[in-house]
C-alpha positions as CSV (number, residue, x, y, z in Angstrom):
1,X,-27.9,-142.5,26.6
2,X,-27.1,-142.7,30.3
3,X,-25.5,-145.8,31.6
4,X,-25.5,-147.3,35.1
5,X,-22.3,-146.8,37.0
6,X,-21.3,-149.9,39.1
7,X,-19.6,-147.8,41.8
8,X,-21.9,-144.8,42.1
9,X,-25.3,-146.3,42.5
10,X,-26.7,-143.1,44.0
11,X,-26.2,-141.2,40.7
12,X,-27.4,-144.0,38.4
13,X,-30.6,-143.9,36.4
14,X,-32.9,-146.2,34.5
15,X,-34.5,-145.2,31.2
16,X,-38.2,-145.9,30.9
17,X,-39.8,-146.8,27.6
18,X,-43.0,-145.6,25.9
19,X,-44.4,-147.2,22.8
20,X,-41.4,-147.8,20.4
21,X,-41.8,-146.1,17.0
22,X,-44.4,-143.7,18.1
23,X,-42.2,-141.1,19.8
24,X,-43.5,-138.3,17.5
25,X,-47.1,-138.7,18.6
26,X,-46.5,-139.2,22.3
27,X,-48.4,-136.1,23.1
28,X,-51.5,-137.4,21.4
29,X,-51.1,-140.8,23.1
30,X,-51.1,-139.0,26.4
31,X,-54.7,-138.0,25.9
32,X,-56.3,-141.5,26.4
33,X,-53.9,-142.1,29.3
34,X,-55.0,-138.8,31.0
35,X,-58.7,-139.8,30.4
36,X,-58.1,-143.2,31.9
37,X,-56.4,-141.7,35.0
38,X,-59.2,-139.1,35.5
39,X,-61.9,-141.7,35.1
40,X,-60.1,-144.1,37.5
41,X,-59.5,-141.6,40.2
42,X,-63.0,-140.0,40.0
43,X,-64.8,-143.4,39.7
44,X,-63.1,-144.9,42.7
45,X,-63.4,-141.7,44.7
46,X,-67.2,-141.6,44.0
47,X,-67.5,-145.3,45.1
48,X,-65.7,-144.5,48.4
49,X,-67.8,-141.4,49.0
50,X,-71.1,-143.2,48.4
51,X,-70.2,-146.2,50.6
52,X,-68.9,-143.9,53.4
53,X,-72.0,-141.6,53.4
54,X,-74.7,-144.2,52.9
55,X,-75.2,-146.2,56.1
56,X,-77.2,-148.8,54.2
57,X,-74.0,-149.8,52.3
58,X,-72.0,-150.5,55.5
59,X,-72.1,-154.2,55.0
60,X,-69.3,-156.7,54.1
61,X,-69.7,-156.7,50.3
62,X,-69.4,-152.9,50.1
63,X,-66.7,-152.8,52.7
64,X,-64.6,-155.1,50.6
65,X,-65.5,-153.0,47.5
66,X,-64.3,-149.8,49.3
67,X,-61.0,-151.6,50.1
68,X,-60.7,-152.5,46.4
69,X,-61.4,-148.9,45.4
70,X,-58.6,-147.7,47.7
71,X,-56.2,-150.2,46.2
72,X,-57.1,-149.1,42.7
73,X,-56.6,-145.5,43.6
74,X,-53.1,-146.4,44.9
75,X,-52.2,-148.2,41.7
76,X,-53.3,-145.3,39.6
77,X,-51.3,-142.8,41.7
78,X,-48.2,-145.1,41.8
79,X,-48.0,-145.4,38.0
80,X,-49.2,-141.9,36.9
81,X,-46.0,-139.8,37.4
82,X,-43.8,-142.0,35.2
83,X,-46.3,-142.8,32.4
84,X,-47.6,-139.3,32.0
85,X,-44.0,-138.0,32.4
86,X,-42.9,-139.9,29.3
87,X,-45.9,-139.0,27.1
88,X,-46.3,-135.4,28.1
89,X,-42.7,-134.3,28.8
90,X,-40.6,-137.0,27.3
91,X,-39.1,-137.5,30.8
92,X,-37.6,-141.1,30.6
93,X,-35.0,-141.0,33.4
94,X,-35.8,-142.4,36.8
95,X,-33.3,-142.7,39.7
96,X,-32.6,-146.0,41.3
97,X,-34.2,-145.0,44.6
98,X,-37.4,-143.7,42.9
99,X,-37.5,-146.9,40.8
100,X,-37.2,-149.1,43.9
101,X,-39.9,-147.1,45.6
102,X,-42.2,-147.5,42.6
103,X,-41.5,-151.3,42.6
104,X,-42.5,-151.5,46.2
105,X,-45.8,-149.7,45.8
106,X,-46.8,-151.4,42.5
107,X,-46.1,-154.9,43.7
108,X,-47.6,-154.4,47.2
109,X,-50.7,-152.8,45.8
110,X,-51.1,-155.6,43.2
111,X,-50.8,-158.2,45.9
112,X,-53.4,-156.2,48.0
113,X,-55.8,-156.2,45.0
114,X,-55.4,-160.0,44.7
115,X,-56.1,-160.3,48.4
116,X,-59.2,-158.1,48.1
117,X,-60.5,-160.2,45.2
118,X,-60.1,-163.3,47.3
119,X,-62.0,-161.7,50.2
120,X,-64.8,-160.7,47.9
121,X,-65.0,-164.3,46.5
122,X,-65.2,-165.5,50.1
123,X,-68.0,-162.9,50.7
124,X,-70.0,-164.3,47.8
125,X,-69.3,-167.9,49.0
126,X,-70.8,-167.1,52.5
127,X,-73.7,-165.1,51.1
128,X,-74.8,-167.9,48.7
129,X,-73.8,-171.0,50.5
130,X,-74.6,-170.0,54.1
131,X,-76.9,-166.9,53.9
132,X,-78.4,-167.3,57.4
133,X,-75.0,-166.9,59.1
134,X,-73.7,-164.3,56.7
135,X,-73.9,-161.4,59.2
136,X,-72.5,-163.5,62.0
137,X,-69.5,-164.8,60.0
138,X,-68.4,-161.6,58.3
139,X,-68.5,-159.3,61.3
140,X,-66.5,-156.0,61.2
141,X,-63.8,-157.3,63.7
142,X,-63.4,-160.4,61.6
143,X,-63.1,-158.4,58.4
144,X,-60.4,-156.2,60.1
145,X,-58.5,-159.3,61.2
146,X,-58.6,-160.8,57.7
147,X,-57.4,-157.5,56.3
148,X,-54.5,-157.4,58.8
149,X,-53.4,-160.9,57.9
150,X,-53.2,-159.9,54.2
151,X,-51.3,-156.8,55.1
152,X,-48.8,-158.8,57.1
153,X,-48.5,-161.2,54.1
154,X,-47.5,-158.6,51.6
155,X,-45.3,-156.8,54.0
156,X,-43.3,-159.9,54.7
157,X,-42.9,-160.7,51.0
158,X,-42.7,-157.3,49.3
159,X,-41.0,-155.1,51.9
160,X,-37.5,-156.8,51.5
161,X,-37.5,-156.3,47.7
162,X,-36.2,-152.7,47.5
163,X,-33.4,-153.5,50.0
164,X,-32.5,-156.6,48.1
165,X,-32.3,-154.6,44.8
166,X,-30.3,-151.8,46.4
167,X,-27.5,-154.1,47.4
168,X,-26.9,-155.2,43.8
169,X,-24.5,-153.7,41.2
170,X,-26.0,-152.7,37.9
171,X,-24.2,-152.6,34.6
172,X,-24.8,-152.8,30.8
173,X,-27.9,-151.4,29.2
174,X,-30.2,-149.6,31.6
175,X,-33.4,-149.3,29.4
176,X,-36.5,-150.9,30.9
177,X,-39.3,-152.3,28.8
178,X,-42.2,-150.5,30.5
179,X,-43.1,-146.9,31.4
180,X,-42.8,-147.9,35.1
181,X,-40.5,-150.1,37.2
182,X,-41.2,-153.8,37.8
183,X,-39.1,-156.1,39.9
184,X,-38.6,-158.7,37.1
185,X,-37.4,-156.0,34.7
186,X,-34.9,-154.4,37.1
187,X,-33.5,-157.8,38.0
188,X,-32.3,-158.2,34.3
189,X,-30.0,-155.2,34.8
190,X,-28.1,-156.8,37.7
191,X,-24.4,-157.8,37.0
192,X,-24.2,-160.7,39.5
193,X,-26.0,-164.1,39.6
194,X,-29.7,-163.6,40.3
195,X,-30.8,-167.3,40.4
196,X,-31.8,-167.1,44.1
197,X,-33.8,-163.9,43.5
198,X,-35.6,-165.5,40.5
199,X,-36.5,-168.5,42.6
200,X,-37.7,-166.2,45.4
201,X,-39.8,-164.1,43.0
202,X,-41.4,-167.2,41.5
203,X,-42.1,-168.7,45.0
204,X,-43.6,-165.4,46.2
205,X,-45.8,-165.1,43.1
206,X,-47.1,-168.7,43.5
207,X,-47.6,-168.3,47.3
208,X,-49.6,-165.1,46.9
209,X,-51.4,-164.5,43.6
210,X,-51.2,-168.2,42.6
211,X,-52.7,-169.3,45.9
212,X,-55.3,-166.5,45.8
213,X,-56.5,-167.5,42.3
214,X,-56.7,-171.2,43.4
215,X,-58.9,-170.3,46.4
216,X,-61.1,-168.0,44.3
217,X,-61.6,-170.9,41.9
218,X,-62.5,-173.2,44.8
219,X,-65.0,-170.7,46.2
220,X,-66.8,-170.6,42.8
221,X,-66.8,-174.4,42.6
222,X,-68.5,-174.5,46.0
223,X,-70.9,-171.7,44.9
224,X,-71.9,-173.5,41.7
225,X,-72.3,-176.8,43.5
226,X,-74.5,-175.3,46.2
227,X,-76.7,-173.3,43.7
228,X,-77.2,-176.3,41.4
229,X,-78.2,-178.5,44.3
230,X,-80.8,-176.3,46.0
231,X,-82.1,-173.7,43.5
232,X,-84.4,-173.7,40.5
233,X,-82.8,-172.5,37.1
234,X,-84.2,-169.0,37.6
235,X,-82.9,-168.8,41.2
236,X,-79.6,-170.2,40.0
237,X,-79.3,-167.5,37.4
238,X,-80.2,-164.8,39.9
239,X,-77.6,-166.1,42.4
240,X,-74.9,-166.2,39.8
241,X,-75.8,-162.7,38.7
242,X,-74.7,-161.4,42.1
243,X,-71.2,-162.8,41.3
244,X,-70.9,-161.3,37.8
245,X,-69.2,-158.1,38.9
246,X,-66.6,-160.0,40.9
247,X,-66.0,-162.4,38.1
248,X,-65.3,-159.5,35.7
249,X,-62.9,-157.9,38.2
250,X,-61.1,-161.3,38.6
251,X,-60.7,-161.7,34.8
252,X,-59.6,-158.0,34.3
253,X,-56.9,-158.4,37.0
254,X,-55.6,-161.9,36.6
255,X,-55.6,-162.3,32.8
256,X,-53.0,-159.6,32.0
257,X,-51.1,-160.5,35.2
258,X,-50.7,-164.1,34.2
259,X,-49.8,-163.1,30.6
260,X,-47.2,-160.6,31.7
261,X,-45.7,-163.1,34.2
262,X,-45.4,-165.8,31.5
263,X,-43.8,-163.4,29.0
264,X,-41.2,-162.1,31.6
265,X,-40.4,-165.6,32.8
266,X,-40.5,-167.7,29.6
267,X,-41.4,-165.6,26.6
268,X,-37.9,-164.6,25.5
269,X,-39.0,-164.4,21.8
270,X,-42.3,-162.7,22.4
271,X,-43.3,-159.5,20.8
272,X,-41.9,-156.4,22.6
273,X,-45.1,-154.5,21.8
274,X,-47.3,-157.2,23.2
275,X,-45.3,-157.0,26.5
276,X,-45.7,-153.3,26.6
277,X,-49.5,-153.4,25.9
278,X,-50.0,-156.2,28.5
279,X,-48.1,-154.1,31.0
280,X,-50.5,-151.2,30.5
281,X,-53.6,-153.4,30.6
282,X,-52.3,-155.0,33.8
283,X,-52.0,-151.8,35.8
284,X,-54.4,-149.3,34.1
285,X,-57.5,-151.3,33.1
286,X,-58.6,-152.8,36.5
287,X,-58.7,-149.4,38.3
288,X,-60.6,-148.0,35.3
289,X,-63.1,-150.7,34.9
290,X,-63.8,-151.9,38.4
291,X,-65.9,-148.9,39.5
292,X,-67.8,-148.9,36.2
293,X,-68.6,-152.6,36.4
294,X,-69.7,-152.5,40.1
295,X,-71.7,-149.3,39.7
296,X,-73.6,-150.8,36.8
297,X,-74.2,-154.2,38.3
298,X,-75.1,-153.2,41.8
299,X,-78.6,-151.7,41.7
300,X,-78.4,-150.1,45.1
301,X,-75.0,-148.5,44.4
302,X,-76.1,-147.5,40.9
303,X,-79.3,-145.8,42.2
304,X,-77.3,-144.0,45.0
305,X,-74.7,-142.6,42.5
306,X,-77.5,-141.4,40.2
307,X,-79.3,-139.7,43.1
308,X,-76.1,-137.9,44.2
309,X,-75.4,-136.5,40.7
310,X,-79.0,-135.5,40.2
311,X,-78.9,-133.6,43.5
């Protein structure tokens, strides 16, 4: 087993982990992973193609959906090399620089996905609570400005991470718990005191995803309050049905994210297998399921996809 050299960081490596105890069947395990990646990439690419080519879909809800699809594509591409490398070729080693680059892309794309889910919640809030001003509030320039604000947010918080990790010395065991690199995992390999970095990581998580989740919750509180006060039961059900796809996307993303965060921070005695499985669900399931959920629930998008494939 390779060990990390304190003085020669450029030649150091980390060892990634598959599913412990199932090393003999890694090739078979790679089959569902390959299928998940193919479906994720094809599904999100189809969503982008349909929205780009159909001018009737050039409205805020579908613009946000296309941003979410781009983010999901990025997450799939960022994790694919190391996960498939382990299960197809038993390639566990990853250099420090490659690991730091993967940390940057995974965390920045995860934060971008959280931001997109918040924007989509705001879109539903405006569409239901103030439908007459929907087009005037969510104009293309305003959407671009909101996107720029979120890009600046993740750049200011995530961009320093690889440089902060690069200045540390690493020692001891160099085996990571996942098939890809995460900031909280790599920090455990650092020789020096990491209290400040742990506090920064917790603060950044609460300031970004924690705040996003709180604002999403408040949007839905306002939506439910508005719908119950002005609509009949049937209209209420119809209005909430327009939010169902977004609610599924929120649950698919935040449930494993919160579980993984709690396990890494506080679950020292938790099952190692549970941690590994949650890690896969966190990064692989949202890009897989989001295009399926939205294409099934959006009648216009569903009909457009069917017409393209029939042609």
